[in-house]
C-alpha positions as CSV (number, residue, x, y, z in Angstrom):
1,M,0.0,0.0,0.0
2,K,1.4,3.3,-1.0
3,E,1.8,5.9,1.7
4,S,0.1,9.3,1.4
5,P,2.8,12.0,1.2
6,M,3.8,13.4,4.6
7,K,5.6,16.6,5.7
8,I,8.6,15.3,7.7
9,M,11.2,17.3,9.6
10,I,14.6,15.7,9.9
11,I,17.0,17.2,12.5
12,G,20.6,16.2,11.8
13,A,19.9,15.8,8.1
14,S,23.4,16.6,7.0
15,G,25.0,13.8,9.1
16,T,25.8,10.3,8.0
17,V,22.6,8.8,9.3
18,G,20.4,11.9,8.8
19,S,21.4,12.3,5.1
20,A,20.6,8.6,4.5
21,V,17.2,9.0,6.2
22,A,16.5,12.1,4.1
23,D,17.3,10.2,0.9
24,V,14.9,7.4,1.8
25,L,12.0,9.5,3.0
26,S,12.2,12.2,0.4
27,R,11.3,9.6,-2.3
28,Q,7.7,9.7,-1.2
29,H,7.4,12.6,1.2
30,E,8.1,16.3,1.7
31,V,11.3,16.6,3.8
32,I,12.5,19.6,5.7
33,R,16.3,19.2,6.3
34,V,17.4,20.8,9.5
35,G,21.0,21.1,10.8
36,R,23.0,23.2,13.2
37,T,24.5,25.2,10.4
38,H,23.3,23.6,7.2
39,G,20.0,22.6,5.6
40,D,16.6,24.2,4.9
41,E,16.4,25.4,8.5
42,Q,18.9,25.6,11.4
43,V,18.5,24.7,15.1
44,D,20.6,24.4,18.2
45,I,18.9,21.5,20.1
46,T,20.7,22.6,23.4
47,S,18.6,25.8,23.3
48,Q,14.9,25.7,24.1
49,A,14.5,29.1,22.4
50,S,16.1,27.8,19.2
51,V,13.9,24.7,19.2
52,E,10.7,26.8,19.7
53,A,11.7,29.2,16.9
54,L,12.2,26.2,14.5
55,F,8.8,24.8,15.0
56,A,7.1,28.2,15.0
57,K,8.7,28.8,11.6
58,T,8.0,25.5,10.0
59,G,4.5,25.0,11.4
60,K,2.6,21.7,11.5
61,V,4.3,18.5,10.4
62,D,3.4,14.9,10.2
63,A,6.6,13.5,11.5
64,I,9.7,14.6,13.5
65,V,12.9,12.7,13.0
66,S,16.0,13.2,15.0
67,A,19.3,11.8,13.9
68,T,21.5,14.1,16.0
69,G,23.0,14.5,19.4
70,G,26.5,14.7,20.9
71,V,27.9,13.0,24.0
72,F,31.1,13.1,26.0
73,F,33.7,10.4,25.6
74,G,36.5,10.1,28.1
75,P,37.7,8.0,31.1
76,L,35.5,7.8,34.1
77,A,38.5,8.4,36.4
78,S,39.0,12.0,35.2
79,M,35.4,12.8,34.2
80,T,33.7,15.8,35.8
81,D,30.1,16.7,36.1
82,E,30.7,19.4,33.5
83,D,32.0,16.7,31.1
84,F,29.0,14.5,31.8
85,N,26.6,17.4,31.4
86,Q,27.6,17.7,27.7
87,G,25.7,14.6,26.7
88,L,22.8,15.4,29.0
89,Q,22.2,18.8,27.4
90,D,22.9,17.7,23.9
91,K,21.8,14.2,22.9
92,L,19.5,13.5,25.8
93,L,17.7,16.8,26.7
94,G,18.2,18.1,23.1
95,Q,16.1,15.3,21.7
96,I,13.7,15.5,24.6
97,R,13.3,19.2,23.8
98,L,12.4,18.3,20.2
99,A,9.8,15.8,21.4
100,L,8.3,18.0,24.2
101,T,8.0,21.0,21.9
102,G,7.4,19.2,18.7
103,Q,4.3,17.2,20.0
104,H,2.3,20.4,19.8
105,Y,3.2,20.9,16.1
106,L,2.4,17.4,15.0
107,N,-0.8,16.6,13.1
108,D,-3.1,14.0,14.5
109,A,-1.5,10.5,14.2
110,G,1.9,12.0,13.7
111,S,5.1,10.5,14.9
112,I,8.4,11.3,16.6
113,T,11.5,9.2,16.0
114,L,14.7,9.7,18.1
115,I,18.1,8.0,18.0
116,S,20.3,6.3,20.7
117,G,22.8,3.5,20.1
118,I,24.2,0.1,21.0
119,I,26.3,1.5,23.9
120,A,23.1,1.5,26.0
121,Q,23.3,-2.3,26.0
122,E,27.0,-2.9,25.2
123,P,29.2,-0.4,27.1
124,I,32.6,0.5,25.6
125,V,35.7,2.0,27.1
126,Q,35.3,5.8,27.8
127,G,31.6,5.5,26.9
128,V,29.9,6.0,30.3
129,N,28.2,9.2,29.3
130,A,27.0,7.7,26.0
131,A,25.7,4.6,27.7
132,T,23.8,6.7,30.3
133,V,22.3,9.0,27.7
134,N,21.2,6.2,25.3
135,A,19.6,4.2,28.1
136,A,17.8,7.3,29.4
137,L,16.4,8.0,25.9
138,E,15.0,4.5,25.7
139,G,13.2,5.0,29.0
140,F,11.8,8.4,27.8
141,V,10.4,6.9,24.6
142,R,8.7,3.9,26.4
143,A,7.1,6.2,28.9
144,A,6.2,9.0,26.5
145,A,4.4,6.5,24.2
146,C,1.9,5.9,27.0
147,E,0.9,9.5,27.3
148,L,1.1,11.1,23.9
149,P,-2.4,12.2,22.7
150,R,-4.2,12.3,19.4
151,G,-2.7,9.1,18.1
152,I,0.8,10.5,18.1
153,R,3.5,7.8,18.1
154,I,7.1,7.8,19.4
155,N,9.9,5.3,18.7
156,L,13.7,5.1,19.0
157,I,16.3,3.8,16.6
158,S,19.3,2.2,18.2
159,P,22.0,1.3,15.7
160,T,25.4,-0.4,16.2
161,V,28.5,1.3,14.9
162,L,28.2,2.6,11.4
163,S,30.1,1.0,8.6
164,E,30.9,4.5,7.2
165,S,32.8,5.3,10.5
166,A,33.8,1.9,11.7
167,K,37.5,2.2,10.7
168,A,37.8,5.5,12.7
169,Y,36.3,4.0,15.8
170,E,37.4,0.3,15.6
171,D,39.7,0.7,18.7
172,F,36.6,1.6,20.7
173,F,34.4,-1.1,19.2
174,P,36.6,-4.2,19.0
175,G,34.8,-7.2,17.4
176,F,31.6,-5.2,16.8
177,E,29.7,-5.8,13.5
178,S,29.0,-2.6,11.7
179,V,25.9,-1.6,9.8
180,A,25.5,0.7,6.8
181,A,23.7,4.1,7.2
182,A,21.3,3.1,4.5
183,T,20.2,0.1,6.7
184,V,19.7,2.4,9.7
185,A,17.6,4.7,7.4
186,N,15.2,1.9,6.7
187,A,14.5,1.5,10.4
188,F,13.6,5.2,10.5
189,R,11.3,4.7,7.6
190,R,9.7,1.7,9.5
191,S,9.1,4.0,12.5
192,V,7.7,6.9,10.4
193,E,5.5,5.0,8.0
194,G,4.5,2.1,10.4
195,I,1.9,1.8,13.2
196,Q,3.9,0.9,16.3
197,T,4.8,3.1,19.2
198,G,7.1,2.9,22.2
199,R,9.4,0.7,20.3
200,I,13.2,0.5,20.4
201,Y,14.3,-0.6,17.0
202,T,17.8,-2.1,17.2
203,V,19.8,-2.1,14.0
204,G,22.8,-4.4,13.4
205,Y,22.7,-6.2,16.8
């Protein structure tokens, strides 16, 4: 069954995953590409004012997709609360800001799709902040799915290390199988065009 065209906002659309998601979804839908400095629109997800300004400008959408968010990598022994707060403000609260604000700009039966990663289940060296943030995002999505009104759905994509960046990070992910960004993008499509909510879609593990 062919999907009716949707208006979809993709935050992080210039990144490796985000660009793959935009390529897949733009085949059938209207896509608004959003980045920190590139794209159709710009946003700083660490700023509530910036997130509010983005949605006020773009108006109602059918789906919000996030493929963005930074975390802190470093040894636990020297980590400070300021280091740890980087991931909390960016990948965790940044995506939660998108969901909390964006829910009011979604059409009925719209959807939100966020991103975490394998480190929530498989910790790696210097990845304490990333593991915490990813696990917290999973909890948020499961709980938010129980309360979102008007048939709005929310899911999370959790990929393993990307094939496109596996060589650069192989010392941190020894023995991990990688997955292509195009495969991860199909999981986003499943979330956006599907019917499920509160799901954690793992990709490559």
